[in-house]
N, C-alpha and C positions, 0 to 999 in steps of 0.2 A: 451728280444727280442729288446727293444728299444736301449739298449746299443750295441747289436750286429749290428743293422742297423746304428747307429751313428758311430761306428768304421769303418764299410765298407764305409760309406759316407766320413768319415774323411780320409781314405786311398785314396779314389778316388780324393778328393779335394786336398790332399797333392801331389799326383802324377801330377795332372793337373797344380797346381800352380808351381811346380818344373819345369815342361816342359815349361810353359810360361816364367819363369824367365830365363831359358837357352836361349830361343828364343830371349828375350829382349837383353841379352848380345851379342848374335850372330849378331843381326841386328844392334846394336850399333857399333860393330866392323866393320861390313860390310859398314855402312854408312860413318864411319870415313875413312876407306880404300878407298872408292870411292871418297870421297871429297879430300883426299890427292892426289890421282892419277890425278883427274881433275885439281887440283891446280898445280901439277907439269907439266902437259901437257900444260896448258895455259901460265905458266910463266917459260919458259925453261931457260932463261939466268940468273935468279936471285938466287944465292945460299942461301941467307938468308931465302927466302920463302921455299926452299927445306928443309932446316934444321927444320923449323917450322912444315912442313908436316911430316917429319920423326919423330919429337918429338911426334906429335899426334898419329902416328902409334905405336910408342913404348909405349906410355901411354895406348893405347887401348889394346895392347898385354899384358902389365904387369897387367892390370886390369882383363883381361880374365884369365890369369894364376892364379892370386890371387883367383878369383872366383872358378876356377876348383879345386885348392888345398883345399880351404876352404870347398867346397861342398863335396869332397871325405872324408875329415876328419870328417865332421859332420855326414855323412852317417855311418862311422865306430862307432862313438860315440853313435849314436841312437841305434844301435844294442846292444852295451854294456849297455846302460841305460835301455833298455827293458829286459835285462838278469837279472837285480837285483843284490843284494849282493854288495860285495866290488867293483866289476867292475862298477856298477851303480853309486856308490859314487864318484869314481875317474873321471868317464866320466862327471858327473854333474858338478864337480868342473871345469873341462876343458871347458865345454860348457859355463859356466858362464864367464870364462875368455875370450872366443872367442866372446862373445856377444857384446863387444865394438868395434869390427872390422867393417869396412864398408861392407854393404850388409849381415852381419852375421844374423841379426834377420830375414830377408826375407828368407834366405836359411834355417834357423832353422825351421821357420814356415812351409815351404814347405816340409821339410824332415820328419815331423811327430813327432817332439820332444814333442809337447804338449800332444799328446796321451800317449806317453811313460812315461812322467813325471807325468801325472794324474794317470796312472796305478800304478806307484811306490809310489805316495803319498797316494793312497787308499789301498795299500797292507798291510795286518796285519803283514806280515813277515818283512817289512821294519823297520829299526831303526828310532829313532826320528831325527837323523842327516840326514838320507836319505830323510825323508819326508820334512825336512826344505829345503834341497837342491833342491828337486823336486818342492816345492812351490816357491822357488826363481826363478827357470827356468820359471815357469808359469807366475809369475809376471813380469819377464823381457820381455817375449814375448807378453803378453797381456796388461800390465799396470794396471791390476786389482788385488785385493786380491785373494789369493788362500786358500780355506778352505776344510778340510777333517775331517771326523769323523770315528773312528774305535772302535768297541766294540767286546766283546766275542760273538761268534756265538751261543753258546749253551745257555748262561744265559742272554745275553744282557747287562751284567755289564762290569766293567773295561773299561769304555769309555775313549778314548783319542781324543782330538780335536786339530787339527793343523791349525793355522791361520798364514799366511805369508802375510805381507803387503808390498806394494812398498814404496819407499821413500816418505815422506810427500810432498816434492816438486812436485812429479809426480802426487800425488793424488789431491792436492789442487791447481794445476796450473790453471785450468779453473776458479776456484773461484777467484783467484788473478786477472786474466785477466778481468773477469766481473766487479770486483771492480774498476779496473783501467779505464775501459770504462765508468762506471757510474760516475767516478770522472772527466771525460772529457779528458782523455788522448787518443790521436788518435792511432789506431791500427797499 
């Protein structure tokens, strides 16, 4: 029951955060467009400033198009990840590659990849490679270790434990910062 409630809440939070992310990009584009329009209206005779305003508009448009393309690709990959099997493996590899792009982590978190990766990691039908890839996705999105245990339902034997850790630099970054602060280095 708790798992069902948490999944429903997770879906709701996912949809809400995706909507907020889309609104953020829309308002950012709108503000840049308005600023560029006012800038052009106030400074009609200077072509250099018009060029700068046009550049701002083109940058906002390119960022919006990048966001839309990335968002649609992530949505497709989430469905494949949730399907399991070979499709899940190839989509996990692609999602890990996309994770380094700007805004990718926020889009992935909002699209529900965490829930699909957790389901794949805990599934007894998943291969060890699929569990490792799902754990890597979870650590990429959260920055925390991902752990799952799987055992035979009937006997409780044949247990498998999967532990995926983030890079040590990500895990111990806060410890290093505290040590630097204690040594007198300014933040």
